[in-house]
N, C-alpha and C positions, 0 to 999 in steps of 0.2 A: 363507512369512509371508503374510496377507495383503494386498490392495494395490489404490486403484479406479483403473482404466485407462480411456483413451481409445479406443472401440471406431467412433469415428464423429465429430458431430459435434450436441452438444444432451444438454443433461444425464442424457435418458432412455436415452443410448449409455455412456453413464458406468459400466465392466462391474466387480468384486471377482471379481479371480483372484487362484489361490496363485502365486505367483513365489518365485525362489529371493530369502533373502535375499543383498542386494549384498554385493558385498565389497570393503573400502576398497582403495587402494591407497596404498603407501606417504606419501605426503603427508596423506592424506584421514583423516576419522571416521568410523565407522561410529556410528549414532544412532539410540537406540529412543527411538521417535515415543511423546509424552506427549500433547500436544494438536497441531494445526494451523489456521489462523486458514485461513476460505474468502474469500477477497478476489476482488474483481470482475476481474482481468487471468486468474485462473482458469476464471473463463468467458467472456472472451474468449476462453483457448487450447479448452475446451473447447466451446466455441458455432462453431470455425473463423475469428472475427473477427481472431486473428493467424494470419500463413501459420504451417503444419505446421512443424516444426523437428526433431519425434520422433512418429514413431509407431507401438505407442500409446507414452504417456507417461505416466506418474501425475501430475499435477498435485499443488499445495501447496508454499508459498515460506515460507509464517511458521508455520514448523516450531518447537519446543519440548518438548526431549527432554533424557537421558542418553546420555552416550559409553558403547558398549557395544565400541569394538575402537579400538583407536588406531595408525595405521600405523606403522611402521619409522623413519620420517623428520618424521613432525607432529610437530610443534609448539604447546605456548602451553597444553593440555590433556590429560587423566590420564581412564582408567575411573571411570566415578561423578561427572564435571562434570555440569552441568547448562548447554548449550547451544542457541542458535539458529540457526536456518539462516533466510537471508532471500534476496529474488529473486538480486542478485546475486551469480554462482556464481563468478565466474572473467573474470580478464581478464588484457591479453598482461604487460603492466605493464614494454615498452620503447619504446612509440610516444609521440609530442608528450602528449597527452591524459592519460596513465599518468605521464608523470616530470612532468607541472608539473599534477599535483594532480587531473586532472579525469577520474577513470579512468573514470564513469558514462561517458563519449561513447567508448572505446577501439570500435573495428568488434570486436576481434575478443570482446568480452565477451560471456559466458556466463551463460545462466537456471535456476536450479532452478525445476524444474515447462514448462519447453520444449523446454528444451535436456540436460536432464539428469530423472533419475527425481525428484518432491520426497515431500510430506509425507503425502500422500494412503496412508500403507501405516504397517507393526506397521516398520519400519526404512528409515531412507535414511542416504545417505552424502553428506558433506559437504568438500571443502579444508578442512584446520583453518583456513588461513590467511583463509577467509574466515568462520569460523564465531563469532559472537559469544556473549561471556558474559554472561548473564542476571543483574540485580541483583537481591540476595536476598529485596529487600522486595518484588517486584510475583512473585505466584501463576500458576501456569502457562496458565490458560485466558485470563487479562487479561491477558499477555508477548505472547502469539501474535501477536495483532494492531496488536501494535508492531511489529514486522518487515519488514511491508510499506508498510501501514495510514499507521502511525505515522513512518516515515524519511521514506518518500514526502510525506507529508503534512507534517513538518517542511520538508525541502529547499522545498516547494513554498512555505510560507509565508516562507524566506528569498528566492526567486526573486521573490515577489514585492511586494517592498523598499515594506514597510508602515513608512512614517516614525514615529518616537517617538512613542508616544498619538494614531498615526492611525485613521483607520477601514479596517477589513476588512471586506471582503461574502466573503459561502460560497456557494457555488452547488450545492446537493445536501448532505445530513447524511447521512451512511453512515458507516462505519466507519476510512475515513481523516479524514471531513470533525470528525468529533469530536472525534476527537484533538489533531487539529489547533487545534479551536478552544480546547478548553483549554490548548496552550502560548501562544497571542495572550493570552486571557485573564490566564493571570499576568503576561503582558511588558508589562500596563495597555495593549493593543490593545483598542480597540472592534467587536465583532464582533457583525455584522447575516449572519441565516442565511432565505437563498432555497431552500425546498424546498416539494414538493407535499403529502408526509405532515405528517396534524397531530400522532402522534405524536411525530416526528420534530422539529417546529416546539416539541412541547415539552421532551425531551430537550434543542435547544441554548437555550432558558432556562435549564433548570433545572442546566445548567454554562456559566450566566454571559453568555448572549449579552446583548445590550442589545435590541434588538429581533428577531422571527422573522416572516416572512410568507413566500408566495407564489413561486412562482417567476419569474414575471410580473411582482410587483409592483415599485413604485420605490419605493427608500429610505428613508428619512426625510431623511436626512443627503447629501450629496455621500459618497463613497468613495473615501478616497486607493488603495486599495491591492484587488482581490477575486484569489479562487482561483476555479475551474470544477472541482471534482472529476465532476459529471454528464457523462454522456458520450458528452452531446449538444449538438452542432455549433450549433446554434438560440440557446442561451445565450450565446455568444458577446457576439453584440453586443446583449445587454440587461446584460452584467457591465461593457461598454465605454460604453455611454451612460451608466452607474451613474456612474462615473468622473469626479470633480475632475481639474481639468489636473492634468497630468505623474502622472498614475496609470498603475499597472502590474494587468495582467491577466494571472494565470498559468495554464494552462492544467495539469491535475496528471496527467492519464493518458494510457493508453501506447495508447491508440485513444479515436476520436473520428468521430464520422458527420462531416460534411459542416459545414464554417460557410458560410453564406449570404452573397449581394453583402453590403459595406462601405460605408455612406455615410461619405463621407473627413470632410467638418466635424463630423456627429453623431458618431462613434465615435473617431476618431485623433486626431484637430483637437488641438490643445494639449499637445502633445507627450506623448500618450501611448503605451502601450511594451502591446504582446504577443508575448506569449512560454511557450513552453513547458519540462517540465519534464521529462528523461528519465534515469529509474533515480535510480541514488542513487551516493555512493562510503561505502566504507566510515568513513571517518571523519568521515559524516554521522550514519552507524548508532549508530557507538560516543557520539556526543554527545548524538546522542537520548534514549538507552539514559539514561545517567547523569542528563540531566534529566528524564528521565518518571518515574522513579522518587519525585519528590516531587510533581513538578507534575500528572500527568495518569494517569487511573481507566480503562480501556477497560469502555463496555457491551456486553457481552457475552449472545449467546443461541446456548448450547450444541447440541448434535447430538451421539447416540448417534456415533461411525464410521460403520456399519453405512447413516446415514441419508446420507449425504453427497451423493447426487445429490437430496432432500429441502430439503437446505440452498442447494446451486445454487439451485436451482430458486426457492426462499424469495424467495434475492438478487434473483435475475432480474426476480422482480414485486414487488418491493417491500418485502415482510414480514417482512426482519429490521430490528429497531432493534439502531443499535449496528452490531458486527460479529458476525457468523454463527465462531463455532470447532468442530471435528472432535473431540470425546473419545476418546482410548483406554485 
């Protein structure tokens, strides 16, 4: 089969290879890939922003495909079923975090496209217990970004603790943010978007945001909560300063450049909260996918499978409106 694999740092070092079709073990599914979203985390893996866990590795963790083979002990799915493969691939199931419903904090967690090969390939394998059933009403290409950008955005929205009918600032407006904004609007939240791109600001307003401005602009109203999607530490003080008292800033990314020194009175006083978002639980994913079928539509820029490096480069340089998706 064809598979894009890392051979160094940078999208120019992503190489298309011929490799054997993977064989599922008894608890896994073999999935024929139909579409795979191009996530900023893929960029962090390819560029070396994240420590190397497997080399070479096939990136991609927003995978939609059909089950081609079922392991002898795998449950829940049959050959021909449409499934999604997401970032969280495996947890220990026995630590206090797993037992307490916080499996995203498991120290032995493993991830698709980082610890094991992902979806920039014609086939991939996934533990059946960590695969998702895709709602019938969501087409393949539209479903792909939901499997990380959507799920992580949904968890970020929950971590941001927006009060009912409150105001939410969204910093950065790419694949994850444009999905999260739709969920927030559907819940009656007043959304304010901060992004450098003019096309992204137009998209934000089209999706129901009350206001869209540049990253450094002051919001027209104090914010109850904010989510920082852009992996830029300099944005964190801006988001904190825009908060009303008792507000919360959630940082959504797996990677962030250094946060500059904070001024206690300006950025934190007034019982403000700064929190991170670490992966997601499977319960987050199941809940979000049920919600997404009726409230979310991904804006996608499709790329042929052969143009995976171009998709990553366009993402890095801010040329993707919404989410990039590879089509096989």
